[in-house]
N, C-alpha and C positions, 0 to 999 in steps of 0.2 A: 275366673276364680283368682288368678294371679294378681289382677289389679286390686281385688278386694283385700287380699292378704297384704300387699304392699302398703295399701292405704292404712290398714290397721297397724302395721309396723311403724309407719311414719308417726302415728299418734303416740307411740310409746318409745320412740327412738332415744329421746332424752330421758334417761331413766329417772333422773331426779325430779322430773316434772310430770311423769305419766299418771300418777295417782290423782293429782289435782285436776287432770283433764278428763277423768273417767268416772264421774259420779260420786263426789265426796259424800253425798247424802246416804250412800249405801254402806259406808264404812262403820265399823263398830265404834262406840264411844270410848273415851279414855277410861282407863281402869280395867282393861281386859286382864284376864287371869295370867299369871306368870307362865313363862314357857316351860314345858316339860323337858325331861332329858332329851337332848338332840344328838344325833350322830356327828362326829367330827368331820366337818366339811373343809378339806384342805385343797385349795386350788392347785397346789404343786403336784397333786397326784393324778392330774388329767393330761396324759401324754397325747392321746388321740380321742378327744371327747365326743366328736360326732361320728365316730365309728362304733355304732351301738349294735353289738353282735352278741349280747347276753343271750344264752340259749333259751331262756324263758321269755325274753322280751326283745327280739331283734327288731330294729327299726331301720329299714332300708328305704332311702329316698325313692319315690315313685310308687311305693306300696299303698294300697287303699284297703282299709278294713271296714266292712259294712255289717252292722248288727241290726237285726229286726226282731221285734217282740211286742210285748204289751206293758203298759204301766197302769197300775191301779191307783186312781186318784183318791183324795181324802173322802169323797162321797161314795166310794166303792165302784165308780165307773171305770171300766176297762177301756183304755185308749191305745190305739196303735202307736208304736214307738219305733223310730228308726234313727240310728246313730252312725255317722260316717266319719272315719278318721283318715285323713290324708297325711302321709309322711312326705314332707316337702324336702327340697334341696336348699331351702333357705336357712340361714343361721343368724344368731344374734349373740354378741359378746356380753356376758354377764359376769361381773366380778373377775374379769380377766380370762374367763372360760368361754370358748365358742360353743354355744348350745344349738342343738338341732330343733327345728320348729315343726310341730304338727298343726294341721288346720282341721278342727273338729266341728262338725255340724250336727245339731240335735233337733230332730223333728218329732213333734207330737201331733197325731191325727192329721198328718200331712202338712203341717205348718211349722216353719222354722221358728224355734223358740230360743235357741242359743247358738252362737258361733264363737269359737274360742281358738286362740293361739296358745299352744302349750310348749314349754321349753325343757328339753332333756339333754343330759350329758352323761357319758359313761366314764368312770374313773379307771385307772390302770389295773385295778383288781377285777373289773368286770361288773361292778355295782352301777346300776342306772339311777341317776339322781334327777329329781324334779326341781327345777330352778324357778318355777313360777308359771303364771298364766295370765292371759288377757281375754276374759270372756265378755261377750255382749249379749244381753237378753233382749228378745224381740216380742213385740205385740203388734199384730196387724201390719207386719213388715217394717216396723219402726223400732229403733233402739230405745229402750226404756230404762235400762240400767246397765252398769258395768262395775264389776268388783275385782279389779286386777291386783295382783301382787307379784313382786319380783324379789329374789334374794338380794338383801342389802338395802332395801328401801322400807322405811317405816318399821324397822326391827324384824322384817321378814327374813326367814332362814330357809335355805334349800333343805329338801328331805329325800329319803330313799324311796324310789318307786319299785325297784326290784333288786334284791340282794344278789351278789355274785354266786353264792352257794346257799340258797334257802334250805333250812332244815326244820323239821317238825320239832315242836317243843321249845322253840326259842322265843324270846320276849318280843313284844311288839316294837315297832319303830315308827318314828315320825315321817310322814310323807311331805313334810314341810311345816312351817309355822309362820302364820301371818296374822297377828292380832288385830291389825287395822281392818281386816275384812272377815275375821272370824274363821280363818282356815286352820283347822286343828286335826286334820285327818291323820289316822294312824293305820298301819297295816301289820298283819301277823300271819305267819304260815298256819293254815287251818288244817289242811290235809295234803297228803302226797300219795302218788301211785294210783290215782283214780282212773276210771275209764268214763269218758263222756261222749255223747253223740249229738251233733248239731247238723243243720242242713248241709254244711260244707263237708261233713264227714265225721268219722269216729276217731277218737284219739285215746291212746294208752298213756300211762304214766303221767297223768295230769296233776298239776300243782294248783291248789286252791288258796288264795289269799283272802282273808277276811278284813274288810276295811270298816272303820267306825270313826266317830268324831266326838268331841266333848259335848257338842250340842245335842247329839242323839246317841247316848251311850248304850241304849237298849236295841239299837238298830245296826245291822251289819249288811254291807254289800259284799257279795261273794264273787270273786273274779277267778275264772278257770283259765289256766295257762297251759298250752301244749308246747312240748319241746320243739324248738326250731320254727315255731309258728307265732306264738304270742297269745294274747287274750282271745279266747274263742267263745266264751260264754260269761254272762253276768246274771247273778241271782241275788236273793235277799234272804235274811233270816232275822227273827226277833219280834218283839211285841210293840216296839215304839216307832215303827216306820211312818214317816209322813208320806212317802211315795214308795210303793212296792213295784219292782220291775223285774222282768225276765227278758234278756236280750241274748240272741244267738247269732253267731257269724254264719 
């Protein structure tokens, strides 16, 4: 696994060149919509960026999160779905900030369909930021597409993945902005204080974040976060989903 991650990092190490090497045919055309209001991303506020100990989203190197469930495809077929997130001890400097790297593997019906490097950093207030990602899509074991984005390249901007102190009733926030690849995801506190049970156990005082995007405004992915653990469940809501999925840790 480590050799694969290093190879992927090598392909994007030169930040100014990585987009051109990773499937320009997948990027959105010129004329993408203007950026929505974005949180102020200040590199000077990151004293210990790879110490990610946010109570709702702790990321400790060596941790592995495994989620299993089903995905309902467009034709109504239920497909087994497995998602594995490896928190690595590798880092990458982006805009002067050293970001932690996770290695995410997405399996549908037992076949790897996507592998991704994701970049996170925590600011001094405890907010966890998303600085970009390098995903590769697979078919029959071969890479068929890549739609990467990194803060500072082609107008991409970092976004918030988890607030330091999430509160119900607050406005949504951008989880990043990357017009070249159509990344418009936004998050919002949906519910707090829930109880949820998954195969790994039952959790009290759970936080639910509803995520949506400009491309699918009627579809929401619901992520359930347990204190001190992180994301323990993924669900969906809405009428416009292209893919409906339920994953549990």
